[in-house]
TORPA-4810 file (N, C-alpha, C, O; in nm, 3 decimals):
<nodes>
NODE_1_0.084_-0.119_0.000_0.000_0.000_0.000_0.088_0.125_0.000_0.195_0.127_0.061_M
NODE_2_0.042_0.226_-0.067_0.110_0.354_-0.074_0.042_0.448_0.026_-0.080_0.446_0.039_Y
NODE_3_0.121_0.528_0.096_0.062_0.619_0.196_0.096_0.763_0.161_0.210_0.797_0.132_E
NODE_4_-0.007_0.847_0.164_0.009_0.992_0.153_-0.020_1.050_0.290_-0.122_1.018_0.351_V
NODE_5_0.071_1.135_0.339_0.055_1.201_0.468_0.089_1.348_0.449_0.201_1.383_0.410_R
NODE_6_-0.009_1.435_0.475_0.011_1.579_0.465_-0.024_1.641_0.599_-0.130_1.613_0.655_V
NODE_7_0.066_1.725_0.651_0.047_1.790_0.781_0.053_1.940_0.761_0.144_1.991_0.695_V
NODE_8_-0.043_2.012_0.818_-0.045_2.158_0.807_-0.108_2.215_0.933_-0.204_2.160_0.986_K
NODE_9_-0.053_2.327_0.979_-0.111_2.397_1.092_-0.189_2.518_1.041_-0.138_2.597_0.961_T
NODE_10_-0.311_2.530_1.087_-0.401_2.639_1.048_-0.425_2.725_1.171_-0.453_2.673_1.279_I
NODE_11_-0.413_2.856_1.154_-0.425_2.951_1.265_-0.572_2.977_1.297_-0.624_3.085_1.272_A
NODE_12_-0.638_2.875_1.352_-0.779_2.885_1.388_-0.808_2.780_1.495_-0.735_2.681_1.507_A
NODE_13_-0.915_2.801_1.573_-0.950_2.703_1.678_-0.983_2.565_1.619_-1.034_2.553_1.507_P
NODE_14_-0.954_2.463_1.696_-0.973_2.325_1.652_-1.118_2.298_1.608_-1.139_2.228_1.509_I
NODE_15_-1.215_2.352_1.679_-1.355_2.328_1.642_-1.386_2.383_1.504_-1.454_2.318_1.425_E
NODE_16_-1.335_2.504_1.474_-1.359_2.565_1.343_-1.290_2.488_1.232_-1.348_2.467_1.125_D
NODE_17_-1.167_2.447_1.256_-1.092_2.372_1.155_-1.160_2.237_1.130_-1.176_2.196_1.015_V
NODE_18_-1.198_2.169_1.236_-1.265_2.039_1.222_-1.392_2.054_1.139_-1.415_1.977_1.046_F
NODE_19_-1.475_2.152_1.172_-1.602_2.170_1.101_-1.578_2.202_0.954_-1.648_2.150_0.867_E
NODE_20_-1.480_2.287_0.925_-1.452_2.323_0.786_-1.403_2.201_0.708_-1.453_2.171_0.600_W
NODE_21_-1.305_2.131_0.764_-1.241_2.021_0.693_-1.332_1.900_0.673_-1.317_1.828_0.574_M
NODE_22_-1.424_1.876_0.762_-1.509_1.757_0.751_-1.639_1.784_0.676_-1.721_1.693_0.660_T
NODE_23_-1.659_1.907_0.630_-1.778_1.942_0.553_-1.738_1.955_0.407_-1.678_2.055_0.367_N
NODE_24_-1.769_1.855_0.327_-1.725_1.855_0.187_-1.786_1.968_0.105_-1.736_1.997_-0.004_S
NODE_25_-1.892_2.032_0.153_-1.947_2.148_0.081_-1.840_2.255_0.064_-1.839_2.327_-0.036_D
NODE_26_-1.749_2.268_0.160_-1.643_2.368_0.153_-1.544_2.339_0.040_-1.479_2.431_-0.010_N
NODE_27_-1.532_2.215_0.000_-1.434_2.178_-0.101_-1.466_2.241_-0.236_-1.377_2.254_-0.321_Y
NODE_28_-1.592_2.280_-0.258_-1.631_2.343_-0.385_-1.554_2.473_-0.408_-1.543_2.519_-0.522_R
NODE_29_-1.501_2.533_-0.301_-1.427_2.659_-0.314_-1.276_2.635_-0.332_-1.199_2.731_-0.340_R
NODE_30_-1.234_2.511_-0.338_-1.093_2.477_-0.356_-1.062_2.478_-0.506_-1.132_2.414_-0.583_V
NODE_31_-0.958_2.551_-0.548_-0.922_2.548_-0.690_-0.899_2.405_-0.739_-0.830_2.327_-0.673_P
NODE_32_-0.957_2.372_-0.853_-0.943_2.239_-0.909_-1.051_2.141_-0.869_-1.059_2.031_-0.924_G
NODE_33_-1.137_2.180_-0.774_-1.251_2.094_-0.736_-1.372_2.142_-0.813_-1.412_2.258_-0.802_V
NODE_34_-1.431_2.052_-0.891_-1.547_2.088_-0.974_-1.679_2.062_-0.903_-1.777_2.133_-0.926_F
NODE_35_-1.682_1.962_-0.816_-1.807_1.927_-0.748_-1.775_1.855_-0.618_-1.676_1.782_-0.608_A
NODE_36_-1.861_1.876_-0.520_-1.853_1.804_-0.393_-1.996_1.801_-0.340_-2.058_1.905_-0.321_A
NODE_37_-2.046_1.681_-0.315_-2.185_1.672_-0.269_-2.207_1.546_-0.187_-2.134_1.447_-0.200_R
NODE_38_-2.308_1.552_-0.104_-2.348_1.436_-0.024_-2.446_1.354_-0.106_-2.549_1.405_-0.150_V
NODE_39_-2.414_1.227_-0.127_-2.502_1.138_-0.201_-2.602_1.069_-0.108_-2.716_1.043_-0.146_L
NODE_40_-2.556_1.042_0.015_-2.643_0.980_0.115_-2.604_1.037_0.250_-2.487_1.028_0.289_R
NODE_41_-2.699_1.096_0.324_-2.665_1.155_0.454_-2.626_1.049_0.556_-2.667_0.933_0.548_P
NODE_42_-2.547_1.093_0.651_-2.507_1.007_0.762_-2.584_1.043_0.886_-2.687_1.111_0.880_G
NODE_43_-2.533_0.997_1.001_-2.596_1.023_1.129_-2.493_1.084_1.222_-2.397_1.014_1.256_T
NODE_44_-2.505_1.208_1.266_-2.615_1.299_1.233_-2.598_1.351_1.090_-2.488_1.357_1.037_P
NODE_45_-2.712_1.390_1.028_-2.705_1.440_0.891_-2.640_1.577_0.886_-2.639_1.646_0.989_P
NODE_46_-2.586_1.621_0.776_-2.577_1.539_0.656_-2.447_1.460_0.647_-2.441_1.362_0.573_P
NODE_47_-2.339_1.501_0.721_-2.209_1.442_0.695_-2.149_1.370_0.815_-2.029_1.377_0.840_Q
NODE_48_-2.235_1.299_0.889_-2.187_1.216_0.999_-2.152_1.077_0.948_-2.156_1.052_0.828_G
NODE_49_-2.117_0.986_1.040_-2.083_0.849_1.000_-2.193_0.788_0.913_-2.312_0.805_0.938_P
NODE_50_-2.148_0.717_0.811_-2.240_0.656_0.716_-2.267_0.744_0.594_-2.317_0.695_0.493_G
NODE_51_-2.234_0.871_0.602_-2.255_0.960_0.487_-2.170_0.913_0.370_-2.055_0.871_0.387_A
NODE_52_-2.227_0.920_0.252_-2.154_0.890_0.130_-2.144_1.020_0.052_-2.244_1.086_0.025_V
NODE_53_-2.020_1.057_0.016_-1.994_1.184_-0.050_-1.919_1.160_-0.181_-1.845_1.063_-0.196_R
NODE_54_-1.940_1.251_-0.274_-1.870_1.246_-0.401_-1.790_1.375_-0.418_-1.841_1.484_-0.393_E
NODE_55_-1.665_1.361_-0.460_-1.580_1.476_-0.487_-1.520_1.456_-0.626_-1.462_1.351_-0.656_V
NODE_56_-1.535_1.558_-0.711_-1.483_1.553_-0.847_-1.382_1.666_-0.862_-1.413_1.783_-0.839_V
NODE_57_-1.259_1.630_-0.901_-1.152_1.728_-0.920_-1.104_1.724_-1.065_-1.155_1.648_-1.147_T
NODE_58_-1.006_1.806_-1.093_-0.951_1.810_-1.228_-0.897_1.674_-1.272_-0.899_1.643_-1.391_A
NODE_59_-0.849_1.592_-1.178_-0.789_1.465_-1.216_-0.848_1.341_-1.152_-0.803_1.230_-1.180_G
NODE_60_-0.950_1.358_-1.067_-1.003_1.242_-0.996_-1.154_1.257_-0.972_-1.209_1.366_-0.972_M
NODE_61_-1.216_1.143_-0.953_-1.354_1.137_-0.906_-1.358_1.031_-0.798_-1.323_0.916_-0.821_K
NODE_62_-1.400_1.071_-0.677_-1.402_0.981_-0.562_-1.541_0.974_-0.502_-1.611_1.075_-0.492_L
NODE_63_-1.581_0.855_-0.463_-1.700_0.837_-0.380_-1.648_0.776_-0.250_-1.584_0.672_-0.251_T
NODE_64_-1.678_0.843_-0.138_-1.624_0.799_-0.009_-1.735_0.791_0.095_-1.838_0.857_0.085_E
NODE_65_-1.710_0.707_0.195_-1.803_0.693_0.307_-1.731_0.733_0.434_-1.618_0.689_0.459_R
NODE_66_-1.795_0.816_0.514_-1.740_0.850_0.645_-1.768_0.733_0.738_-1.883_0.690_0.753_I
NODE_67_-1.663_0.681_0.801_-1.680_0.565_0.888_-1.671_0.601_1.035_-1.719_0.525_1.120_V
NODE_68_-1.610_0.715_1.068_-1.600_0.756_1.209_-1.584_0.907_1.217_-1.513_0.968_1.137_E
NODE_69_-1.652_0.966_1.313_-1.641_1.110_1.337_-1.636_1.130_1.488_-1.732_1.100_1.558_L
NODE_70_-1.524_1.178_1.537_-1.505_1.205_1.680_-1.470_1.353_1.694_-1.353_1.391_1.693_D
NODE_71_-1.574_1.436_1.707_-1.556_1.582_1.713_-1.474_1.620_1.834_-1.498_1.565_1.941_R
NODE_72_-1.382_1.709_1.825_-1.323_1.773_1.708_-1.185_1.718_1.676_-1.097_1.794_1.633_P
NODE_73_-1.163_1.590_1.695_-1.026_1.539_1.683_-1.001_1.438_1.571_-0.886_1.416_1.534_V
NODE_74_-1.105_1.375_1.514_-1.080_1.268_1.418_-1.196_1.247_1.323_-1.312_1.250_1.363_L
NODE_75_-1.162_1.225_1.197_-1.256_1.173_1.099_-1.185_1.062_1.022_-1.073_1.080_0.976_M
NODE_76_-1.252_0.949_1.009_-1.200_0.839_0.926_-1.298_0.817_0.812_-1.420_0.832_0.827_R
NODE_77_-1.242_0.783_0.696_-1.325_0.760_0.579_-1.265_0.648_0.495_-1.152_0.606_0.516_Y
NODE_78_-1.344_0.603_0.399_-1.297_0.499_0.306_-1.348_0.534_0.168_-1.467_0.563_0.150_R
NODE_79_-1.260_0.531_0.069_-1.300_0.553_-0.069_-1.365_0.425_-0.120_-1.306_0.317_-0.115_V
NODE_80_-1.488_0.440_-0.170_-1.563_0.325_-0.221_-1.536_0.301_-0.368_-1.515_0.187_-0.411_L
NODE_81_-1.536_0.409_-0.447_-1.506_0.401_-0.590_-1.422_0.522_-0.627_-1.430_0.627_-0.563_T
NODE_82_-1.343_0.505_-0.732_-1.260_0.617_-0.775_-1.224_0.604_-0.922_-1.225_0.496_-0.980_S
NODE_83_-1.192_0.719_-0.979_-1.128_0.725_-1.109_-1.018_0.827_-1.098_-1.045_0.941_-1.062_F
NODE_84_-0.893_0.790_-1.128_-0.847_0.657_-1.165_-0.876_0.555_-1.054_-0.884_0.590_-0.936_P
NODE_85_-0.890_0.429_-1.092_-0.926_0.327_-0.994_-0.814_0.298_-0.894_-0.696_0.296_-0.927_P
NODE_86_-0.857_0.276_-0.770_-0.763_0.241_-0.663_-0.830_0.146_-0.565_-0.953_0.138_-0.557_M
NODE_87_-0.748_0.075_-0.491_-0.795_-0.005_-0.378_-0.758_0.077_-0.256_-0.640_0.098_-0.228_R
NODE_88_-0.859_0.125_-0.182_-0.836_0.215_-0.070_-0.846_0.138_0.061_-0.946_0.072_0.088_H
NODE_89_-0.742_0.147_0.141_-0.739_0.078_0.270_-0.799_0.165_0.380_-0.881_0.118_0.458_E
NODE_90_-0.756_0.292_0.386_-0.806_0.379_0.492_-0.769_0.524_0.464_-0.674_0.554_0.392_S
NODE_91_-0.848_0.612_0.524_-0.818_0.755_0.518_-0.858_0.818_0.650_-0.955_0.774_0.714_G
NODE_92_-0.785_0.920_0.692_-0.820_0.986_0.817_-0.769_1.130_0.816_-0.673_1.164_0.749_S
NODE_93_-0.838_1.211_0.894_-0.793_1.345_0.927_-0.792_1.352_1.078_-0.893_1.324_1.143_M
NODE_94_-0.678_1.388_1.136_-0.673_1.408_1.281_-0.638_1.554_1.307_-0.567_1.617_1.228_S
NODE_95_-0.689_1.606_1.419_-0.680_1.747_1.452_-0.624_1.761_1.593_-0.670_1.696_1.687_F
NODE_96_-0.522_1.849_1.607_-0.459_1.871_1.737_-0.443_2.021_1.760_-0.380_2.090_1.680_H
NODE_97_-0.501_2.070_1.871_-0.488_2.212_1.905_-0.349_2.235_1.963_-0.303_2.160_2.049_A
NODE_98_-0.281_2.340_1.914_-0.150_2.374_1.967_-0.111_2.516_1.926_-0.136_2.558_1.813_E
NODE_99_-0.050_2.588_2.019_0.005_2.721_1.993_-0.092_2.814_1.921_-0.053_2.882_1.826_N
NODE_100_-0.216_2.819_1.964_-0.313_2.910_1.905_-0.366_2.868_1.770_-0.432_2.947_1.703_G
NODE_101_-0.339_2.747_1.728_-0.386_2.698_1.599_-0.423_2.551_1.608_-0.434_2.494_1.716_G
NODE_102_-0.441_2.493_1.492_-0.478_2.351_1.484_-0.390_2.283_1.380_-0.383_2.328_1.266_T
NODE_103_-0.325_2.175_1.420_-0.248_2.096_1.325_-0.336_1.983_1.273_-0.393_1.905_1.349_T
NODE_104_-0.346_1.978_1.140_-0.424_1.875_1.072_-0.326_1.776_1.011_-0.233_1.814_0.941_V
NODE_105_-0.349_1.648_1.037_-0.273_1.541_0.974_-0.370_1.460_0.891_-0.461_1.396_0.944_T
NODE_106_-0.350_1.462_0.759_-0.440_1.394_0.665_-0.363_1.278_0.605_-0.259_1.299_0.543_W
NODE_107_-0.414_1.157_0.622_-0.345_1.035_0.578_-0.440_0.950_0.493_-0.558_0.935_0.527_V
NODE_108_-0.388_0.897_0.384_-0.465_0.803_0.302_-0.373_0.690_0.259_-0.260_0.713_0.216_S
NODE_109_-0.424_0.566_0.271_-0.347_0.447_0.229_-0.424_0.376_0.119_-0.541_0.342_0.134_R
NODE_110_-0.355_0.354_0.006_-0.421_0.297_-0.111_-0.316_0.240_-0.206_-0.196_0.257_-0.185_F
NODE_111_-0.365_0.172_-0.309_-0.278_0.134_-0.419_-0.360_0.141_-0.547_-0.481_0.117_-0.548_E
NODE_112_-0.291_0.173_-0.655_-0.355_0.176_-0.785_-0.396_0.035_-0.823_-0.330_-0.062_-0.786_S
NODE_113_-0.503_0.024_-0.897_-0.542_-0.108_-0.949_-0.510_-0.117_-1.098_-0.567_-0.199_-1.169_T
NODE_114_-0.417_-0.034_-1.144_-0.372_-0.041_-1.283_-0.317_-0.181_-1.310_-0.247_-0.237_-1.225_A
NODE_115_-0.348_-0.237_-1.425_-0.306_-0.375_-1.453_-0.155_-0.391_-1.470_-0.103_-0.502_-1.454_P
NODE_116_-0.083_-0.283_-1.502_0.062_-0.291_-1.516_0.126_-0.175_-1.442_0.064_-0.071_-1.422_I
NODE_117_0.250_-0.194_-1.401_0.325_-0.090_-1.331_0.247_-0.034_-1.211_0.238_0.087_-1.193_L
NODE_118_0.191_-0.123_-1.132_0.108_-0.082_-1.019_0.182_0.009_-0.922_0.125_0.107_-0.875_T
NODE_119_0.307_-0.021_-0.893_0.384_0.063_-0.800_0.403_0.203_-0.855_0.386_0.300_-0.782_G
NODE_120_0.439_0.213_-0.981_0.457_0.344_-1.044_0.324_0.420_-1.050_0.320_0.540_-1.021_L
NODE_121_0.217_0.352_-1.086_0.085_0.415_-1.091_0.041_0.461_-0.952_-0.020_0.566_-0.938_A
NODE_122_0.073_0.383_-0.849_0.038_0.423_-0.711_0.113_0.548_-0.670_0.056_0.636_-0.606_S
NODE_123_0.241_0.557_-0.706_0.319_0.677_-0.673_0.265_0.800_-0.747_0.255_0.908_-0.688_R
NODE_124_0.230_0.783_-0.874_0.173_0.895_-0.951_0.039_0.938_-0.892_0.012_1.058_-0.880_A
NODE_125_-0.043_0.842_-0.857_-0.171_0.871_-0.794_-0.148_0.940_-0.659_-0.220_1.033_-0.623_L
NODE_126_-0.049_0.892_-0.585_-0.015_0.952_-0.456_0.026_1.097_-0.469_-0.012_1.179_-0.385_G
NODE_127_0.102_1.130_-0.573_0.142_1.269_-0.595_0.019_1.355_-0.620_0.010_1.467_-0.568_A
NODE_128_-0.076_1.306_-0.699_-0.198_1.382_-0.726_-0.283_1.398_-0.600_-0.338_1.506_-0.576_A
NODE_129_-0.292_1.293_-0.520_-0.368_1.300_-0.395_-0.305_1.402_-0.301_-0.376_1.481_-0.239_V
NODE_130_-0.173_1.402_-0.289_-0.105_1.498_-0.201_-0.131_1.642_-0.245_-0.152_1.729_-0.161_A
NODE_131_-0.129_1.667_-0.376_-0.159_1.802_-0.427_-0.301_1.842_-0.388_-0.325_1.955_-0.347_V
NODE_132_-0.394_1.748_-0.402_-0.532_1.775_-0.364_-0.547_1.806_-0.216_-0.615_1.901_-0.178_G
NODE_133_-0.485_1.724_-0.131_-0.491_1.748_0.014_-0.436_1.887_0.048_-0.495_1.960_0.126_F
NODE_134_-0.321_1.922_-0.012_-0.261_2.053_0.016_-0.352_2.167_-0.028_-0.360_2.269_0.039_R
NODE_135_-0.420_2.148_-0.141_-0.512_2.251_-0.189_-0.629_2.273_-0.094_-0.668_2.386_-0.068_G
NODE_136_-0.684_2.164_-0.042_-0.795_2.175_0.054_-0.745_2.245_0.181_-0.811_2.335_0.232_V
NODE_137_-0.631_2.203_0.231_-0.577_2.262_0.354_-0.541_2.410_0.334_-0.563_2.491_0.424_L
NODE_138_-0.487_2.444_0.219_-0.452_2.584_0.190_-0.579_2.671_0.189_-0.580_2.780_0.245_R
NODE_139_-0.686_2.621_0.123_-0.811_2.696_0.117_-0.872_2.709_0.256_-0.923_2.816_0.291_T
NODE_140_-0.869_2.604_0.335_-0.920_2.612_0.473_-0.842_2.716_0.552_-0.902_2.796_0.624_A
NODE_141_-0.710_2.717_0.538_-0.627_2.814_0.608_-0.662_2.956_0.570_-0.673_3.043_0.657_G
NODE_142_-0.680_2.982_0.442_-0.715_3.117_0.395_-0.851_3.160_0.450_-0.867_3.274_0.494_K
NODE_143_-0.947_3.070_0.445_-1.083_3.106_0.488_-1.096_3.117_0.640_-1.181_3.191_0.690_E
NODE_144_-1.012_3.043_0.714_-1.025_3.044_0.859_-0.927_3.139_0.928_-0.931_3.152_1.051_L
NODE_145_-0.843_3.204_0.855_-0.757_3.302_0.920_-0.610_3.284_0.899_-0.530_3.352_0.965_G
NODE_146_-0.570_3.197_0.812_-0.429_3.187_0.782_-0.370_3.054_0.819_-0.427_2.977_0.896_G
NODE_147_-0.256_3.027_0.762_-0.183_2.903_0.790_-0.048_2.939_0.848_0.008_3.044_0.818_A
NODE_148_0.003_2.851_0.931_0.134_2.871_0.993_0.239_2.793_0.917_0.356_2.796_0.953_K
</nodes>
């Protein structure tokens, strides 16, 4: 499995960062994101555990399910379908308050299901995923008051 890990500190309270990052509606304002919507609400609605969300970017289309939400410190999710195709093991965002801000650690473990050169395809996919994660975190930082 290939792992992408992106860490960024945002100069905002943990509750605000958690709410922004776990609400896919905000992703529509991220450059390169064309669509983000809830396909099936979770509990509590709309984006609690069990929610199924779709995110479409310049290079990917993902359908994911939220599997755990522990406000304001953790969200776990799993990609159900994707283009380009991948086998997704796990994804998480963890949040830690420190020094007047919030450090977000976003991790995803997956591998490409390309029929050839799977390792190379996984690394290329990983690079694209990391760019996407950084874009979401950068937009959250700008909207919530800055990044450290």
